[in-house]
Rosetta silent file (secondary structure, phi, psi, omega in degrees, C-alpha in Angstrom):
SEQUENCE: MEQFSISTGVREGFQTLVVRGELDELTAPELDTAIDGHRDGWPVVIDLSQTESITSAGLHVLLRDRERLAIVCPPGNVRRLFEIVQAKRQVTIFSDLETAIQSLTLSHIEPDRAAASGHHA
SCORE:     score description
SCORE:     0.000 S_00000001
   1 L     0.000  127.744 -178.699  -14.221  -10.579   11.700 S_00000001
   2 L   -81.373  140.507  178.669  -11.294  -12.060    9.792 S_00000001
   3 L   -69.050  143.714 -179.222   -8.060  -12.836   11.642 S_00000001
   4 L   -65.068  135.603  173.673   -5.115  -10.601   10.724 S_00000001
   5 E  -157.551  159.044  175.391   -2.662  -12.058    8.219 S_00000001
   6 E  -129.677  124.276  174.805   -0.188  -10.978    5.571 S_00000001
   7 E  -106.722  134.877  179.644    0.414  -13.030    2.430 S_00000001
   8 E  -110.822  153.996  178.199    3.479  -12.253    0.358 S_00000001
   9 E  -165.918  179.122  176.971    4.120  -12.905   -3.288 S_00000001
  10 E  -128.848  133.617  179.953    5.780  -11.677   -6.445 S_00000001
  11 E  -141.704  115.577  176.955    3.872  -10.483   -9.454 S_00000001
  12 L    48.248   44.343  176.431    5.445   -9.129  -12.648 S_00000001
  13 L    85.409    9.108  179.099    8.497   -7.781  -10.830 S_00000001
  14 E  -119.436  137.525  172.246    6.608   -6.400   -7.846 S_00000001
  15 E   -79.189  127.991  178.798    6.623   -7.683   -4.277 S_00000001
  16 E  -113.253  139.515  175.382    2.986   -7.989   -3.161 S_00000001
  17 E  -125.891  115.474  179.005    1.721   -7.975    0.406 S_00000001
  18 E  -100.361  118.127 -176.956   -1.961   -8.870    0.883 S_00000001
  19 E  -102.347  129.097  178.163   -3.254   -7.685    4.270 S_00000001
  20 E  -121.034  147.841  175.909   -6.370   -9.289    5.777 S_00000001
  21 E    90.419 -149.069 -177.541   -8.311   -8.377    8.915 S_00000001
  22 E   -99.809  130.842  176.912   -7.709   -5.373   11.156 S_00000001
  23 E  -102.963  103.565 -174.472   -4.566   -3.263   10.888 S_00000001
  24 L  -136.265 -166.389 -176.780   -4.111   -1.735   14.339 S_00000001
  25 L   -63.343  -23.351  178.651   -1.506   -1.063   17.044 S_00000001
  26 L   -84.778  -31.718 -174.875   -1.063   -4.811   17.620 S_00000001
  27 L  -102.282  -20.229 -178.652   -0.715   -5.828   13.963 S_00000001
  28 H   -56.556  -40.444  178.871    0.935   -2.738   12.407 S_00000001
  29 H   -60.811  -31.222  177.956    4.464   -3.750   13.536 S_00000001
  30 H   -66.826  -41.342  176.778    4.077   -7.034   11.622 S_00000001
  31 H   -66.805  -41.457  178.818    3.242   -5.145    8.426 S_00000001
  32 H   -57.315  -44.819  178.584    6.113   -2.723    9.034 S_00000001
  33 H   -64.215  -42.024 -179.876    8.520   -5.663    9.290 S_00000001
  34 H   -64.127  -40.190  178.775    7.072   -7.270    6.140 S_00000001
  35 H   -66.239  -46.627 -179.418    7.474   -4.038    4.150 S_00000001
  36 H   -66.208  -23.330 -178.478   11.035   -3.515    5.365 S_00000001
  37 L   -90.312    8.293 -179.903   11.857   -7.141    4.570 S_00000001
  38 L   -67.101  163.953 -178.932   10.957   -6.923    0.878 S_00000001
  39 L   -65.235  130.714 -178.660   13.532   -7.766   -1.753 S_00000001
  40 L   -53.258  130.655  176.641   15.983   -4.939   -2.233 S_00000001
  41 L    84.730  -11.188 -179.045   15.141   -2.796   -5.210 S_00000001
  42 L   -87.489  131.094  173.252   11.736   -4.411   -5.797 S_00000001
  43 L   -63.631  148.041 -178.666    8.721   -2.103   -5.725 S_00000001
  44 E  -114.618  131.332  174.957    6.158   -3.101   -3.086 S_00000001
  45 E  -115.443  119.810  179.294    2.394   -3.166   -3.635 S_00000001
  46 E  -100.759  116.960 -177.358    0.323   -3.468   -0.466 S_00000001
  47 E   -96.073  111.524 -179.670   -3.135   -4.875   -1.178 S_00000001
  48 E  -102.414   18.643 -176.874   -5.684   -3.746    1.419 S_00000001
  49 E   -59.718  -28.154 -177.861   -8.711   -5.151   -0.440 S_00000001
  50 E  -110.138   17.934  178.062   -9.398   -7.580    2.417 S_00000001
  51 E   -88.953  127.886 -175.484   -8.521   -5.194    5.256 S_00000001
  52 E   -84.108  -37.277  179.811  -11.521   -4.487    7.471 S_00000001
  53 E  -157.512  158.560  178.697  -10.232   -1.476    9.393 S_00000001
  54 E  -136.329  132.572  174.369   -7.118    0.612    9.982 S_00000001
  55 L   -97.060 -179.340  179.421   -6.162    2.612   13.078 S_00000001
  56 H   -60.902  -32.458  177.750   -3.671    5.469   13.295 S_00000001
  57 H   -63.950  -40.182  177.017   -0.886    2.922   13.965 S_00000001
  58 H   -67.085  -41.838  176.937   -1.667    1.215   10.665 S_00000001
  59 H   -60.377  -42.252 -179.782   -1.782    4.534    8.832 S_00000001
  60 H   -57.971  -44.793  179.253    1.589    5.468   10.274 S_00000001
  61 H   -64.012  -45.228 -176.338    3.170    2.280    8.892 S_00000001
  62 H   -70.578  -29.518 -175.126    1.562    2.696    5.464 S_00000001
  63 H  -103.191    7.648  173.850    2.373    6.389    5.111 S_00000001
  64 L   -58.958  151.354 -179.672    5.961    6.293    6.356 S_00000001
  65 L   -69.519  104.149  179.035    8.394    7.788    3.883 S_00000001
  66 L  -133.430  151.294  176.633    9.388    4.799    1.752 S_00000001
  67 L   -92.742  149.931  171.896   10.492    4.512   -1.831 S_00000001
  68 L    57.861   52.455 -179.544    8.783    2.372   -4.416 S_00000001
  69 E  -130.335  136.522  175.077    5.582    1.675   -2.492 S_00000001
  70 E  -136.917  157.026 -178.379    1.978    1.654   -3.720 S_00000001
  71 E  -122.698  138.901  171.339   -1.300    0.731   -2.043 S_00000001
  72 E  -106.207  122.469 -178.844   -4.333   -1.085   -3.417 S_00000001
  73 L  -150.355  109.061  179.801   -7.516   -0.037   -1.636 S_00000001
  74 L   -70.795  164.245  177.474  -10.987   -0.345   -3.184 S_00000001
  75 L   -55.423  145.561 -179.553  -13.717    2.189   -2.432 S_00000001
  76 L   147.900 -164.963 -175.819  -15.194    1.842    1.060 S_00000001
  77 H   -62.007  -43.341 -178.827  -14.455    2.789    4.666 S_00000001
  78 H   -66.259  -42.826  178.815  -10.700    2.158    4.515 S_00000001
  79 H   -62.286  -39.228  179.168  -10.368    4.140    1.274 S_00000001
  80 H   -60.736  -38.855  177.471  -12.372    6.973    2.821 S_00000001
  81 H   -60.524  -43.044  177.508   -9.855    7.138    5.660 S_00000001
  82 H   -61.855  -37.557  178.496   -7.028    7.557    3.126 S_00000001
  83 H   -66.510  -40.845 -179.197   -8.992   10.377    1.486 S_00000001
  84 H   -61.505  -42.306 -178.119   -9.531   12.135    4.839 S_00000001
  85 L   -88.906    5.541  178.992   -5.802   12.121    5.655 S_00000001
  86 L    53.777   49.653 -176.857   -4.909   13.006    2.051 S_00000001
  87 H   -63.077  -24.900 -179.534   -2.685    9.938    1.711 S_00000001
  88 H   -60.962  -16.872  176.453   -2.237   10.468   -2.037 S_00000001
  89 H   -71.165  -22.054 -175.308    0.293   13.150   -1.170 S_00000001
  90 L  -113.408  -25.792 -175.263    2.600   10.441    0.208 S_00000001
  91 L  -148.838  149.438  177.840    1.775    7.227   -1.614 S_00000001
  92 E   -80.920  132.136 -178.305    0.107    6.114   -4.833 S_00000001
  93 E  -121.289  132.242  178.780   -3.270    4.444   -4.253 S_00000001
  94 E  -119.304  157.337 -179.356   -5.083    2.201   -6.741 S_00000001
  95 L   -82.432  -24.835  179.364   -8.576    0.681   -6.589 S_00000001
  96 L  -149.853  160.945 -174.985   -7.513   -2.832   -7.611 S_00000001
  97 H   -66.111  -41.083  179.601   -4.380   -4.942   -7.988 S_00000001
  98 H   -57.614  -47.806  179.426   -4.664   -5.390  -11.764 S_00000001
  99 H   -62.975  -41.502  179.615   -4.739   -1.639  -12.344 S_00000001
 100 H   -60.108  -50.161 -178.184   -1.854   -1.120   -9.921 S_00000001
 101 H   -62.104  -45.794 -179.995    0.382   -3.683  -11.637 S_00000001
 102 H   -61.439  -47.959 -177.718   -0.453   -2.377  -15.128 S_00000001
 103 H   -66.040  -43.558 -178.252    0.088    1.263  -14.194 S_00000001
 104 H   -69.444  -32.652  177.240    3.241    0.627  -12.204 S_00000001
 105 H   -63.214  -39.544 -179.764    4.705   -1.533  -14.950 S_00000001
 106 H   -75.965  -35.478 -172.311    4.289    1.367  -17.367 S_00000001
 107 H  -107.167   -9.580 -177.784    5.395    4.139  -15.033 S_00000001
 108 L    56.545   32.980  173.999    7.815    2.400  -12.645 S_00000001
 109 L    59.743  -43.010 -175.650    5.939    4.112   -9.736 S_00000001
 110 H   -61.625  -48.604  177.126    8.240    7.157   -9.369 S_00000001
 111 H   -61.702  -34.154  179.633    6.690    9.199  -12.199 S_00000001
 112 H   -65.403  -42.546  177.565    3.269    8.141  -10.882 S_00000001
 113 H   -63.964  -40.908 -179.602    4.075    9.394   -7.369 S_00000001
 114 H   -63.436  -41.589  179.807    5.378   12.640   -8.813 S_00000001
 115 H   -65.541  -39.154 -179.310    2.181   13.112  -10.802 S_00000001
 116 H   -66.401  -31.005 -178.214    0.055   12.375   -7.717 S_00000001
 117 H   -93.553   -4.283  177.932    1.898   15.004   -5.699 S_00000001
 118 L    88.631    5.643  178.397    1.884   17.581   -8.467 S_00000001
 119 L  -101.182  155.351  178.754    5.659   17.490   -9.059 S_00000001
 120 L  -108.876  142.235 -179.112    7.353   16.607  -12.316 S_00000001
 121 L   -77.196    0.000    0.000   10.246   14.176  -12.589 S_00000001
């Protein structure tokens, strides 16, 4: 089991947060603080590719109503959890970071979120 950590970075105008380990009631507040501490106006991409599990506390942090937020989550157990709770209604989810950056660069995330929720901008 990998120890929980968050790595931050900037990629093509996006703040990136790479989450490793378990996202649970003990670690979720750290992610919440990291998301809230992003650079003003910069879209945030949260990469969960190395996240082993997520509890309801982690889901709550990730699905809070925030602007300009996207999640990277490859197929697997964590992605299945997002499908069960229908997370796409609240946040845009991509399978890999490259696709997320390319898509968000073209769409600036807001039109993408609108398309995911069935609304038009």
